[in-house]
N, CA, C and O atoms as a MOPAC input file, in Angstrom:
PM7 MOZYME 1SCF
protein

 N   -124.85600 1    40.50500 1    12.36900 1
 C   -125.34100 1    41.79100 1    12.80800 1
 C   -124.17600 1    42.60100 1    13.37700 1
 O   -123.31800 1    42.08800 1    14.09600 1
 N   -124.18400 1    43.87200 1    13.02900 1
 C   -123.18900 1    44.80700 1    13.52700 1
 C   -123.94900 1    45.91300 1    14.24500 1
 O   -124.96300 1    46.40100 1    13.74600 1
 N   -123.46500 1    46.30200 1    15.40000 1
 C   -124.06200 1    47.41800 1    16.11600 1
 C   -123.11500 1    48.60300 1    15.99400 1
 O   -121.91200 1    48.47100 1    16.21700 1
 N   -123.66200 1    49.75900 1    15.64100 1
 C   -122.82600 1    50.95200 1    15.52500 1
 C   -123.52200 1    52.12300 1    16.19300 1
 O   -124.73900 1    52.12600 1    16.38000 1
 N   -122.72400 1    53.11300 1    16.54600 1
 C   -123.25100 1    54.26500 1    17.26200 1
 C   -123.07100 1    55.50900 1    16.40200 1
 O   -121.98000 1    55.79100 1    15.90600 1
 N   -124.17400 1    56.25000 1    16.23600 1
 C   -124.15700 1    57.49100 1    15.48100 1
 C   -125.00000 1    58.51000 1    16.23900 1
 O   -126.12300 1    58.21500 1    16.64800 1
 N   -124.46300 1    59.68900 1    16.42100 1
 C   -125.16800 1    60.77300 1    17.11400 1
 C   -125.70600 1    60.32200 1    18.47100 1
 O   -126.81100 1    60.69000 1    18.86900 1
 N   -124.91000 1    59.52200 1    19.17000 1
 C   -125.27900 1    59.08800 1    20.50400 1
 C   -126.30700 1    57.97100 1    20.57500 1
 O   -126.72900 1    57.59000 1    21.66700 1
 N   -126.71500 1    57.44600 1    19.43800 1
 C   -127.69100 1    56.35900 1    19.41000 1
 C   -127.04900 1    55.11800 1    18.80300 1
 O   -126.24200 1    55.20900 1    17.87700 1
 N   -127.41500 1    53.96700 1    19.33400 1
 C   -126.93000 1    52.70500 1    18.78300 1
 C   -127.94500 1    52.14100 1    17.81200 1
 O   -129.15400 1    52.20400 1    18.03400 1
 N   -127.41800 1    51.58200 1    16.72000 1
 C   -128.25900 1    51.00500 1    15.68200 1
 C   -127.73700 1    49.62400 1    15.31700 1
 O   -126.52700 1    49.42900 1    15.21100 1
 N   -128.64200 1    48.65600 1    15.12100 1
 C   -128.20700 1    47.36100 1    14.60500 1
 C   -128.20400 1    47.39100 1    13.07900 1
 O   -129.07800 1    48.00000 1    12.46100 1
 N   -127.23800 1    46.74500 1    12.48800 1
 C   -127.16400 1    46.64700 1    11.03300 1
 C   -127.02000 1    45.17000 1    10.69000 1
 O   -126.01500 1    44.53600 1    11.00900 1
 N   -128.03800 1    44.64100 1    10.03800 1
 C   -128.01200 1    43.24500 1     9.60900 1
 C   -127.48400 1    43.20900 1     8.18800 1
 O   -128.11400 1    43.73500 1     7.27100 1
 N   -126.33800 1    42.59600 1     8.00800 1
 C   -125.70700 1    42.57700 1     6.70000 1
 C   -124.83100 1    41.35400 1     6.54400 1
 O   -124.32500 1    40.79800 1     7.51800 1
 N   -124.66300 1    40.94900 1     5.30600 1
 C   -123.71000 1    39.89000 1     5.01300 1
 C   -122.52000 1    40.45900 1     4.24000 1
 O   -121.72000 1    39.71200 1     3.67600 1
 N   -122.41200 1    41.78400 1     4.22200 1
 C   -121.30600 1    42.45700 1     3.54500 1
 C   -120.00600 1    42.17900 1     4.30300 1
 O   -120.01700 1    41.97800 1     5.51700 1
 N   -118.89700 1    42.17200 1     3.57700 1
 C   -117.60700 1    41.97100 1     4.24200 1
 C   -117.33700 1    43.07000 1     5.27800 1
 O   -117.76700 1    44.21200 1     5.11900 1
 N   -116.63500 1    42.70700 1     6.31100 1
 C   -116.33100 1    43.63300 1     7.42000 1
 C   -115.70500 1    44.93400 1     6.91000 1
 O   -116.04400 1    46.01900 1     7.38200 1
 N   -114.80200 1    44.81700 1     5.95800 1
 C   -114.13300 1    46.00300 1     5.40700 1
 C   -115.15400 1    46.95800 1     4.77400 1
 O   -115.06700 1    48.17200 1     4.95900 1
 N   -116.11100 1    46.41300 1     4.03500 1
 C   -117.15600 1    47.23800 1     3.41500 1
 C   -118.03300 1    47.90100 1     4.47400 1
 O   -118.37100 1    49.07900 1     4.35800 1
 N   -118.39700 1    47.14600 1     5.49600 1
 C   -119.24000 1    47.68700 1     6.56200 1
 C   -118.53400 1    48.85400 1     7.24200 1
 O   -119.14700 1    49.89400 1     7.48500 1
 N   -117.26500 1    48.69100 1     7.54700 1
 C   -116.52000 1    49.75900 1     8.20400 1
 C   -116.42100 1    50.99800 1     7.31000 1
 O   -116.51600 1    52.12700 1     7.79300 1
 N   -116.23300 1    50.78300 1     6.01600 1
 C   -116.16700 1    51.90700 1     5.08200 1
 C   -117.51500 1    52.63600 1     5.00400 1
 O   -117.56400 1    53.86600 1     4.97600 1
 N   -118.58400 1    51.87700 1     4.96900 1
 C   -119.92800 1    52.46000 1     4.92600 1
 C   -120.20000 1    53.27200 1     6.18900 1
 O   -120.66200 1    54.41100 1     6.11100 1
 N   -119.91500 1    52.69200 1     7.34200 1
 C   -120.15300 1    53.38900 1     8.60700 1
 C   -119.31100 1    54.65600 1     8.70500 1
 O   -119.78700 1    55.68700 1     9.18000 1
 N   -118.08300 1    54.57900 1     8.26200 1
 C   -117.21200 1    55.74700 1     8.27600 1
 C   -117.75500 1    56.84500 1     7.37200 1
 O   -117.74600 1    58.01900 1     7.74200 1
 N   -118.22600 1    56.46800 1     6.19400 1
 C   -118.79900 1    57.43800 1     5.26000 1
 C   -120.02300 1    58.11400 1     5.86000 1
 O   -120.15500 1    59.33600 1     5.79100 1
 N   -120.91700 1    57.33100 1     6.44700 1
 C   -122.13800 1    57.88700 1     7.02800 1
 C   -121.79700 1    58.83000 1     8.18300 1
 O   -122.34800 1    59.92700 1     8.27500 1
 N   -120.90500 1    58.41000 1     9.04700 1
 C   -120.52200 1    59.26400 1    10.17700 1
 C   -119.90400 1    60.57300 1     9.68200 1
 O   -120.22700 1    61.64400 1    10.19700 1
 N   -119.02900 1    60.49400 1     8.70000 1
 C   -118.39900 1    61.69000 1     8.14300 1
 C   -119.43200 1    62.61600 1     7.52500 1
 O   -119.39000 1    63.82900 1     7.72900 1
 N   -120.36500 1    62.03900 1     6.76600 1
 C   -121.39600 1    62.84400 1     6.12600 1
 C   -122.30700 1    63.50200 1     7.16500 1
 O   -122.71200 1    64.65200 1     6.99400 1
 N   -122.62500 1    62.78500 1     8.23000 1
 C   -123.44600 1    63.35600 1     9.29800 1
 C   -122.72700 1    64.52200 1     9.96900 1
 O   -123.32800 1    65.56000 1    10.24400 1
 N   -121.43800 1    64.33700 1    10.22800 1
 C   -120.65500 1    65.40600 1    10.85100 1
 C   -120.57500 1    66.61700 1     9.93000 1
 O   -120.73500 1    67.75300 1    10.37700 1
 N   -120.32700 1    66.37400 1     8.64000 1
 C   -120.24800 1    67.47800 1     7.67800 1
 C   -121.57200 1    68.22900 1     7.57500 1
 O   -121.59300 1    69.45900 1     7.53300 1
 N   -122.66900 1    67.49100 1     7.53400 1
 C   -123.98900 1    68.12400 1     7.44600 1
 C   -124.26900 1    68.93700 1     8.70500 1
 O   -124.84000 1    70.02500 1     8.63000 1
 N   -123.87600 1    68.42100 1     9.83900 1
 C   -124.08300 1    69.13200 1    11.10000 1
 C   -123.28400 1    70.41800 1    11.15500 1
 O   -123.77700 1    71.43800 1    11.63800 1
 N   -122.04500 1    70.37900 1    10.66200 1
 C   -121.21400 1    71.58400 1    10.65000 1
 C   -121.71500 1    72.58500 1     9.62400 1
 O   -121.66500 1    73.79200 1     9.85900 1
 N   -122.19600 1    72.09800 1     8.49300 1
 C   -122.66500 1    72.98800 1     7.42900 1
 C   -123.98100 1    73.66600 1     7.79900 1
 O   -124.29800 1    74.73300 1     7.27200 1
 N   -124.74000 1    73.06300 1     8.69000 1
 C   -126.05600 1    73.62300 1     9.03100 1
 C   -125.94100 1    74.88600 1     9.88200 1
 O   -126.92100 1    75.61800 1    10.02200 1
 N   -124.77500 1    75.15700 1    10.44900 1
 C   -124.49900 1    76.36000 1    11.23200 1
 C   -125.28500 1    76.42800 1    12.53600 1
 O   -125.07500 1    77.34600 1    13.32800 1
 N   -126.16800 1    75.49600 1    12.77200 1
 C   -126.86800 1    75.43300 1    14.04400 1
 C   -127.22800 1    73.97600 1    14.31000 1
 O   -127.09500 1    73.12300 1    13.43300 1
 N   -127.67400 1    73.70900 1    15.49600 1
 C   -127.96500 1    72.32800 1    15.86900 1
 C   -129.29400 1    71.89900 1    15.24800 1
 O   -130.33600 1    72.51700 1    15.46900 1
 N   -129.22500 1    70.82900 1    14.47200 1
 C   -130.43200 1    70.26200 1    13.87400 1
 C   -130.83200 1    69.02300 1    14.66200 1
 O   -129.96600 1    68.32400 1    15.18900 1
 N   -132.10600 1    68.74100 1    14.75000 1
 C   -132.52900 1    67.47000 1    15.35300 1
 C   -131.96000 1    66.30700 1    14.53400 1
 O   -131.73500 1    66.43400 1    13.33100 1
 N   -131.73700 1    65.19500 1    15.19200 1
 C   -131.11000 1    64.04200 1    14.55200 1
 C   -131.87100 1    63.58700 1    13.31200 1
 O   -131.25600 1    63.18900 1    12.32300 1
 N   -133.21000 1    63.63900 1    13.35100 1
 C   -133.96900 1    63.16000 1    12.19200 1
 C   -133.75200 1    64.07600 1    10.97900 1
 O   -133.64400 1    63.59100 1     9.85300 1
 N   -133.68900 1    65.37500 1    11.19600 1
 C   -133.44800 1    66.29800 1    10.08400 1
 C   -132.01900 1    66.17400 1     9.57200 1
 O   -131.77200 1    66.26200 1     8.36900 1
 N   -131.08900 1    65.97200 1    10.48300 1
 C   -129.70200 1    65.76500 1    10.09000 1
 C   -129.56700 1    64.47700 1     9.27500 1
 O   -128.80100 1    64.41700 1     8.31300 1
 N   -130.31600 1    63.45800 1     9.66800 1
 C   -130.31400 1    62.19900 1     8.92100 1
 C   -130.86300 1    62.36800 1     7.51600 1
 O   -130.32100 1    61.81000 1     6.56200 1
 N   -131.93600 1    63.13600 1     7.38600 1
 C   -132.51700 1    63.39000 1     6.06300 1
 C   -131.54900 1    64.18200 1     5.20300 1
 O   -131.35500 1    63.85600 1     4.03200 1
 N   -130.93800 1    65.22000 1     5.76700 1
 C   -129.97000 1    66.03000 1     5.03200 1
 C   -128.79100 1    65.17800 1     4.56100 1
 O   -128.33100 1    65.30200 1     3.42600 1
 N   -128.31500 1    64.31900 1     5.44800 1
 C   -127.21300 1    63.42600 1     5.09900 1
 C   -127.62000 1    62.46000 1     3.99900 1
 O   -126.85100 1    62.22000 1     3.06800 1
 N   -128.81900 1    61.90500 1     4.09700 1
 C   -129.31400 1    60.98200 1     3.06300 1
 C   -129.38100 1    61.67700 1     1.71000 1
 O   -129.00200 1    61.10200 1     0.69000 1
 N   -129.86600 1    62.91500 1     1.70700 1
 C   -129.94300 1    63.66400 1     0.45200 1
 C   -128.54900 1    63.94300 1    -0.11800 1
 O   -128.34600 1    63.85500 1    -1.32900 1
 N   -127.60200 1    64.27500 1     0.74100 1
 C   -126.22900 1    64.51500 1     0.27400 1
 C   -125.61900 1    63.24800 1    -0.32700 1
 O   -125.00300 1    63.29100 1    -1.39100 1
 N   -125.79300 1    62.13400 1     0.35800 1
 C   -125.25800 1    60.86200 1    -0.14500 1
 C   -125.94900 1    60.47000 1    -1.44600 1
 O   -125.29200 1    60.02000 1    -2.38500 1
 N   -127.26300 1    60.63500 1    -1.51100 1
 C   -128.00900 1    60.30800 1    -2.72500 1
 C   -127.55900 1    61.19300 1    -3.88500 1
 O   -127.43000 1    60.71500 1    -5.01200 1
 N   -127.32000 1    62.46500 1    -3.62300 1
 C   -126.83500 1    63.36700 1    -4.66400 1
 C   -125.48300 1    62.93000 1    -5.21100 1
 O   -125.25200 1    62.96700 1    -6.42000 1
 N   -124.59300 1    62.51600 1    -4.31700 1
 C   -123.27400 1    62.03000 1    -4.75000 1
 C   -123.42200 1    60.73700 1    -5.54200 1
 O   -122.72300 1    60.53100 1    -6.53400 1
 N   -124.32900 1    59.86700 1    -5.10900 1
 C   -124.57200 1    58.60700 1    -5.81100 1
 C   -125.06600 1    58.86800 1    -7.23300 1
 O   -124.57900 1    58.26000 1    -8.18600 1
 N   -126.02700 1    59.76600 1    -7.36900 1
 C   -126.59200 1    60.07000 1    -8.68600 1
 C   -125.50500 1    60.65300 1    -9.59900 1
 O   -125.42200 1    60.30100 1   -10.77600 1
 N   -124.68200 1    61.53600 1    -9.05500 1
 C   -123.58900 1    62.12600 1    -9.84600 1
 C   -122.60300 1    61.04500 1   -10.29900 1
 O   -122.21200 1    61.01100 1   -11.46600 1
 N   -122.20600 1    60.17000 1    -9.38700 1
 C   -121.27300 1    59.09100 1    -9.74200 1
 C   -121.88300 1    58.12300 1   -10.74600 1
 O   -121.19800 1    57.64500 1   -11.65000 1
 N   -123.16000 1    57.83900 1   -10.58800 1
 C   -123.84900 1    56.94600 1   -11.52400 1
 C   -123.85200 1    57.54700 1   -12.92800 1
 O   -123.59600 1    56.84900 1   -13.90900 1
 N   -124.14300 1    58.85100 1   -13.02000 1
 C   -124.14500 1    59.53600 1   -14.30500 1
 C   -122.73500 1    59.54800 1   -14.91900 1
 O   -122.57200 1    59.29300 1   -16.11200 1
 N   -121.73000 1    59.84400 1   -14.10200 1
 C   -120.34900 1    59.85100 1   -14.58600 1
 C   -119.93700 1    58.46300 1   -15.06800 1
 O   -119.23200 1    58.33300 1   -16.06800 1
 N   -120.37400 1    57.43700 1   -14.36000 1
 C   -120.04800 1    56.06200 1   -14.75700 1
 C   -120.68600 1    55.72000 1   -16.10100 1
 O   -120.04800 1    55.11300 1   -16.96100 1
 N   -121.94600 1    56.11200 1   -16.27800 1
 C   -122.63200 1    55.86000 1   -17.55200 1
 C   -121.93800 1    56.60300 1   -18.70400 1
 O   -121.77800 1    56.05200 1   -19.79300 1
 N   -121.53300 1    57.84200 1   -18.46100 1
 C   -120.81900 1    58.61200 1   -19.48800 1
 C   -119.48100 1    57.94600 1   -19.82300 1
 O   -119.09500 1    57.87800 1   -20.99000 1
 N   -118.78200 1    57.46100 1   -18.80600 1
 C   -117.51100 1    56.77000 1   -19.00900 1
 C   -117.72400 1    55.49300 1   -19.83300 1
 O   -116.97600 1    55.22500 1   -20.77300 1
 N   -118.74400 1    54.71400 1   -19.47400 1
 C   -119.03600 1    53.49200 1   -20.22800 1
 C   -119.33400 1    53.81700 1   -21.68800 1
 O   -118.88300 1    53.10900 1   -22.58900 1
 N   -120.08600 1    54.87700 1   -21.91800 1
 C   -120.43100 1    55.27400 1   -23.28300 1
 C   -119.16400 1    55.65000 1   -24.06200 1
 O   -119.00400 1    55.24800 1   -25.21500 1
 N   -118.26300 1    56.42000 1   -23.43600 1
 C   -117.00500 1    56.79700 1   -24.10700 1
 C   -116.15900 1    55.56800 1   -24.42600 1
 O   -115.59200 1    55.46500 1   -25.51400 1
 N   -116.07600 1    54.64600 1   -23.48500 1
 C   -115.29000 1    53.43100 1   -23.70000 1
 C   -115.89900 1    52.59200 1   -24.82000 1
 O   -115.17000 1    52.06200 1   -25.65800 1
 N   -117.21000 1    52.46700 1   -24.84400 1
 C   -117.87100 1    51.70300 1   -25.89900 1
 C   -117.61200 1    52.33300 1   -27.27100 1
 O   -117.40300 1    51.62200 1   -28.25400 1
 N   -117.62500 1    53.66400 1   -27.33200 1
 C   -117.32700 1    54.34700 1   -28.59200 1
 C   -115.89100 1    54.08200 1   -29.02500 1
 O   -115.63400 1    53.83200 1   -30.20300 1
 N   -114.95700 1    54.13400 1   -28.08300 1
 C   -113.54900 1    53.87200 1   -28.40000 1
 C   -113.34900 1    52.43500 1   -28.86600 1
 O   -112.59100 1    52.18800 1   -29.80400 1
 N   -114.01000 1    51.50200 1   -28.22700 1
 C   -113.90800 1    50.09200 1   -28.62300 1
 C   -114.45100 1    49.90900 1   -30.03300 1
 O   -113.86400 1    49.20100 1   -30.85100 1
 N   -115.57600 1    50.55400 1   -30.30500 1
 C   -116.17300 1    50.46100 1   -31.63300 1
 C   -115.23100 1    51.01700 1   -32.69600 1
 O   -115.04500 1    50.40000 1   -33.74500 1
 N   -114.63700 1    52.17800 1   -32.42900 1
 C   -113.69500 1    52.77000 1   -33.38300 1
 C   -112.47000 1    51.88200 1   -33.59000 1
 O   -112.00200 1    51.71000 1   -34.71600 1
 N   -111.96000 1    51.32600 1   -32.50400 1
 C   -110.80100 1    50.43600 1   -32.61400 1
 C   -111.15300 1    49.16800 1   -33.38500 1
 O   -110.35300 1    48.68100 1   -34.18500 1
 N   -112.33000 1    48.64100 1   -33.14900 1
 C   -112.76900 1    47.44400 1   -33.86700 1
 C   -112.87200 1    47.71700 1   -35.36200 1
 O   -112.47100 1    46.88500 1   -36.17600 1
 N   -113.40300 1    48.87400 1   -35.72300 1
 C   -113.49900 1    49.25100 1   -37.13600 1
 C   -112.11800 1    49.36400 1   -37.76600 1
 O   -111.91600 1    48.90600 1   -38.89100 1
 N   -111.16200 1    49.96900 1   -37.05900 1
 C   -109.79400 1    50.10800 1   -37.58000 1
 C   -109.14700 1    48.74700 1   -37.75900 1
 O   -108.45600 1    48.50800 1   -38.74900 1
 N   -109.37000 1    47.85700 1   -36.80300 1
 C   -108.79100 1    46.51400 1   -36.89300 1
 C   -109.37900 1    45.78100 1   -38.08900 1
 O   -108.64500 1    45.14100 1   -38.84300 1
 N   -110.69100 1    45.86600 1   -38.27200 1
 C   -111.34400 1    45.19500 1   -39.39100 1
 C   -110.85200 1    45.72400 1   -40.72600 1
 O   -110.70900 1    44.95200 1   -41.67400 1
 N   -110.59100 1    47.00800 1   -40.82400 1
 C   -110.10800 1    47.61000 1   -42.06800 1
 C   -108.70300 1    47.14900 1   -42.40600 1
 O   -108.34800 1    47.05000 1   -43.58100 1
 N   -107.89800 1    46.86400 1   -41.39000 1
 C   -106.51900 1    46.44100 1   -41.60000 1
 C   -106.37500 1    44.95000 1   -41.88700 1
 O   -105.28100 1    44.49200 1   -42.21500 1
 N   -107.44200 1    44.19800 1   -41.77100 1
 C   -107.36200 1    42.75400 1   -42.03400 1
 C   -108.19700 1    42.37700 1   -43.19000 1
 O   -108.25200 1    41.20300 1   -43.55500 1

């Protein structure tokens, strides 16, 4: 269990993730919360700020997931083309 503090509140996090990953995750969440708070131009309650941050992180996740799928598709096409060229030469 790791205890971390965000927006003045302490939270327990039960995880078996490596310490380095946990620190990276906590840093990302804190940064996103700060960015959302600054972008809101006024003080939002913590629960609304949390929802806004969750939506921002989810949006980035969906974009990265889509980009990863597109990359995999391009690589698979390149492998297929290379395999065809190799087969033709042998």
